[in-house]
C-alpha positions in Angstrom: -66.0 12.6 22.4 -66.8 14.1 19.1 -67.5 17.4 18.1 -67.6 19.8 15.3 -66.7 23.3 14.7 -67.0 25.5 11.4 -64.2 27.5 10.1 -64.6 30.3 7.5 -62.2 29.8 4.5 -62.5 32.0 1.4 -64.0 31.3 -1.9 -62.6 32.6 -5.4 -66.0 34.4 -5.6 -66.0 37.7 -4.2 -67.9 38.1 -1.1 -68.7 34.4 -0.7 -67.0 32.7 2.3 -67.2 28.9 2.6 -67.3 26.9 5.8 -64.9 24.2 6.6 -66.6 22.0 9.1 -64.0 20.3 11.5 -65.1 16.8 13.1 -63.2 15.8 16.0 -62.6 12.0 16.2 -62.7 11.3 19.6 -60.3 12.4 22.7 -57.1 11.2 20.5 -56.8 14.6 18.9 -57.5 13.4 15.2 -59.8 15.4 13.1 -61.4 15.3 9.6 -62.0 18.7 7.9 -64.9 18.8 5.3 -63.2 20.9 2.4 -66.1 20.0 -0.3 -69.1 17.9 0.0 -71.2 16.3 -2.7 -73.5 19.3 -2.6 -70.7 21.6 -3.3 -69.4 19.6 -6.3 -72.6 18.4 -7.9 -72.2 15.1 -6.6 -68.8 14.4 -8.4 -66.5 14.4 -5.4 -66.1 14.9 -1.8 -63.0 16.0 -0.4 -61.7 15.6 3.4 -58.6 16.5 5.3 -57.6 13.8 7.8 -55.3 15.2 10.6 -54.1 12.0 12.3 -52.7 12.7 15.9 -49.7 10.7 16.9 -51.7 8.0 18.6 -54.0 7.5 15.5 -54.1 4.1 13.9 -56.2 4.1 10.6 -58.9 1.7 9.4 -58.5 -2.1 8.9 -58.6 -3.5 5.4 -61.8 -2.8 4.0 -63.8 -2.0 0.8 -66.7 0.2 -0.6 -69.1 -0.9 -3.3 -70.4 2.7 -4.3 -67.4 5.0 -4.4 -63.5 4.9 -4.9 -61.0 6.8 -2.6 -57.7 8.8 -3.3 -55.5 9.6 -0.8 -52.6 12.2 -0.9 -50.1 12.4 1.9 -49.4 16.0 3.0 -47.4 15.4 6.2 -45.8 12.7 8.1 -45.8 8.9 7.0 -48.6 6.4 6.8 -48.6 2.8 5.5 -51.0 2.0 2.8 -52.5 -1.7 2.1 -53.5 -2.3 -1.6 -55.0 -5.7 -1.0 -51.8 -7.5 -1.6 -49.0 -5.8 0.6 -48.4 -2.8 2.7 -46.2 0.2 1.6 -44.9 3.4 3.3 -46.5 6.8 1.8 -44.6 9.9 2.3 -45.7 13.6 1.6 -46.6 13.9 -2.0 -47.5 10.1 -2.4 -50.9 9.4 -3.9 -52.9 6.0 -4.0 -56.4 5.2 -5.3 -58.7 2.6 -4.4 -61.4 1.8 -7.0 -64.9 0.8 -5.6 -64.6 -2.9 -4.4 -60.8 -2.6 -3.9 -59.6 -3.7 -0.6 -57.5 -1.1 1.0 -56.4 0.2 4.4 -54.2 2.6 6.2 -52.2 2.5 9.3 -49.9 4.6 11.1 -47.4 3.1 13.4 -45.1 6.0 13.9 -45.6 8.3 16.9 -45.7 11.4 14.9 -48.8 13.1 13.2 -49.6 12.8 9.6 -52.2 14.6 7.3 -53.9 13.1 4.3 -56.2 14.5 1.8 -59.1 12.2 0.9 -61.2 12.5 -2.3 -64.1 10.3 -2.6 -66.1 9.9 -6.1 -68.6 9.9 -6.8 -69.0 12.4 -3.9 -70.7 10.7 -0.8 -71.6 12.3 2.4 -69.4 10.9 5.1 -69.6 13.7 7.6 -72.1 11.9 9.7 -70.2 8.6 9.5 -66.9 10.4 10.7 -68.8 12.3 13.5 -70.4 9.1 14.8 -67.2 6.7 14.7 -65.8 8.0 18.0 -69.1 7.2 20.3 -70.4 4.1 18.4 -69.7 0.8 20.0 -70.4 -2.8 19.2 -73.7 -3.5 17.3 -74.1 0.4 16.8 -70.6 0.3 15.0 -71.5 -2.7 12.8 -74.7 -0.8 11.8 -72.8 2.4 11.1 -70.3 0.7 8.8 -73.0 -1.0 6.8 -75.0 2.2 6.4 -71.9 4.1 5.2 -70.8 1.4 2.8 -67.7 0.4 4.9 -67.1 -3.2 4.7 -64.4 -5.0 6.5 -62.1 -7.6 5.0 -61.6 -10.0 7.9 -59.3 -12.2 6.1 -56.5 -9.7 5.5 -54.0 -9.1 8.2 -53.8 -5.6 9.9 
């Protein structure tokens, strides 16, 4: 089940509170926090915080044609695939996948992990994240295609 909630966070501008939208990714407990969307950054970047539950796995090798992704590990450990090899990322580690670069994340440890994700240029991924948990089969294929998420089947997970 996917649901969302808004949490107020404070802006540096006096009297202006920003809203952080939290998207629940199914029953496993993982969430995506929308920290800044393209409308808030003039289209330059979208910033999300992905709180991976202990059971979260991560996406298989894939690429995007219209945007790049940067991942910064805040907590826990995740494995990152750069199209050539897997490596373990720990808190403070940063990786970048340019548009067209095959990349993947996996979490095999039974502990939570938290990542910041920055997409540039900014693209609205909120609906994509919100629909992931409930889409199945053909719906899932259409969802990936509509949101520029192309899986690279020839790579090992």
